[in-house]
C-alpha positions in Angstrom: 2.1 -33.3 -12.2 2.0 -33.6 -8.8 5.1 -35.1 -7.1 5.1 -39.0 -6.5 5.6 -39.0 -2.1 7.6 -40.7 -0.5 8.4 -43.3 0.9 6.6 -45.5 -1.1 4.4 -46.7 2.4 3.5 -43.0 2.5 2.1 -42.7 -1.5 0.2 -46.3 -0.9 -1.5 -45.6 2.3 -2.9 -42.4 0.7 -4.0 -43.9 -2.5 -5.9 -46.5 0.0 -9.4 -46.1 -1.9 -8.1 -47.7 -5.6 -4.9 -49.6 -4.6 -4.8 -53.2 -6.2 -5.9 -55.8 -3.0 -6.8 -59.2 -3.2 -7.7 -60.0 -6.7 -7.6 -56.6 -8.4 -9.7 -55.4 -5.7 -9.6 -51.8 -4.5 -10.7 -50.8 -1.2 -13.5 -48.7 -3.0 -14.9 -51.7 -5.5 -14.7 -54.0 -2.3 -17.2 -51.8 -0.2 -19.4 -51.5 -3.6 -19.8 -55.4 -3.6 -20.4 -55.0 0.0 -23.0 -53.0 -0.1 -25.0 -55.4 -1.9 -25.6 -57.1 1.3 -24.6 -54.5 3.9 -25.8 -51.3 2.4 -25.4 -48.9 5.4 -22.4 -50.8 6.7 -21.2 -49.8 3.6 -22.1 -46.4 3.5 -20.5 -45.7 6.7 -16.9 -46.8 5.1 -17.3 -44.8 2.1 -17.8 -41.8 4.5 -14.7 -42.4 6.3 -13.2 -42.7 3.1 -14.1 -39.3 1.4 -13.9 -37.4 4.8 -10.2 -38.5 4.8 -9.7 -38.0 1.4 -11.3 -34.5 1.1 -9.0 -33.5 4.3 -6.3 -34.6 3.0 -6.2 -32.8 -0.2 -5.2 -29.7 1.0 -2.3 -31.1 2.8 -1.0 -33.1 -0.3 1.9 -30.1 -0.6 2.6 -30.7 2.9 3.2 -34.9 2.5 5.2 -34.2 -0.6 7.9 -32.3 1.5 7.8 -34.0 4.4 6.3 -37.4 3.8 9.9 -39.1 5.2 9.3 -37.7 8.7 5.0 -38.3 8.9 5.8 -41.8 7.2 8.7 -42.1 10.2 6.1 -40.2 12.9 3.2 -42.7 11.7 5.2 -45.9 11.9 5.9 -45.2 16.0 4.3 -46.9 18.4 4.1 -44.2 20.9 0.5 -41.7 19.5 2.5 -38.8 21.6 5.2 -38.8 18.8 2.4 -38.1 16.1 5.6 -35.3 15.5 7.3 -32.1 17.6 4.6 -30.0 19.5 5.2 -27.0 17.7 4.3 -28.6 14.3 1.1 -28.9 14.8 0.0 -29.5 11.4 2.2 -32.8 10.6 1.2 -34.0 14.4 -2.8 -33.5 12.9 -1.3 -35.5 9.4 0.1 -38.1 11.3 -2.9 -38.6 13.8 -5.1 -38.9 10.1 -2.8 -41.1 8.3 -2.7 -43.6 11.7 -6.8 -43.9 11.3 -6.5 -43.9 7.9 -3.8 -46.6 8.1 -6.6 -48.8 10.4 -9.2 -48.2 7.6 -6.9 -49.5 5.1 -6.3 -52.7 6.8 -10.5 -53.3 6.4 -9.9 -52.8 2.7 -7.8 -55.6 2.6 -10.6 -57.6 4.7 -13.6 -56.9 2.0 -10.9 -56.9 -0.4 -10.7 -61.0 0.8 -14.3 -61.2 1.0 -15.1 -59.9 -1.7 -13.1 -62.0 -3.9 -14.6 -64.5 -2.1 -18.3 -63.1 -0.9 -19.2 -66.8 -0.2 -17.0 -66.5 2.7 -18.9 -65.2 5.8 -19.2 -61.3 6.4 -17.1 -59.5 8.1 -19.3 -57.2 9.8 -18.2 -56.9 13.4 -14.5 -56.1 11.5 -16.3 -52.8 9.4 -18.5 -52.6 12.6 -15.1 -52.4 14.9 -12.8 -50.2 12.3 -16.0 -47.6 11.7 -16.6 -46.7 15.2 -12.7 -46.4 15.4 -11.3 -44.7 13.2 -15.0 -42.5 13.5 -14.4 -41.6 17.0 -10.3 -41.4 16.1 -11.5 -38.6 12.5 -13.6 -37.1 14.3 -11.5 -36.0 17.7 -9.0 -34.8 14.4 -10.9 -32.5 13.2 -12.2 -34.0 9.8 -14.9 -32.5 8.9 -18.0 -34.2 7.4 -18.8 -33.8 4.6 -21.0 -31.0 3.2 -23.4 -32.4 0.4 -24.8 -30.1 -1.6 -28.5 -29.2 -2.3 -30.4 -31.6 -4.4 -33.2 -33.8 -4.9 -32.1 -36.5 -2.8 -30.7 -33.5 -0.2 -33.6 -32.2 0.6 -33.6 -31.8 4.2 
């Protein structure tokens, strides 16, 4: 069994997609609900979540060992203070975690909308977050998902 991440705020952020939010809507469930009226926007959000989750998987041991340091760096307001200059791994993780933190805030917005879908759709917030997070994780070197060959992925 994997060790729990510390501090709890870091663990919650790593669990951004599945953590319960407004009326127990998870980010992933809220995006699925949002896909009914906005399939393209929802697809872009899910792509970002998947890219970040896949990128973080091999860094889980680093987060277990250095979670408090990583979280302290994520919370600093100075982006240049993302970690020691010699610690490229921590610096990259901090950059990606900061992007995930902003995507996580969108999860709260989408969960609130999913709980009250008759309210105005958060299209502008989705567009802004997707553009910003995509730019930041591209800059951090987070790769795009490789889709396996199959009937829906022929070329």
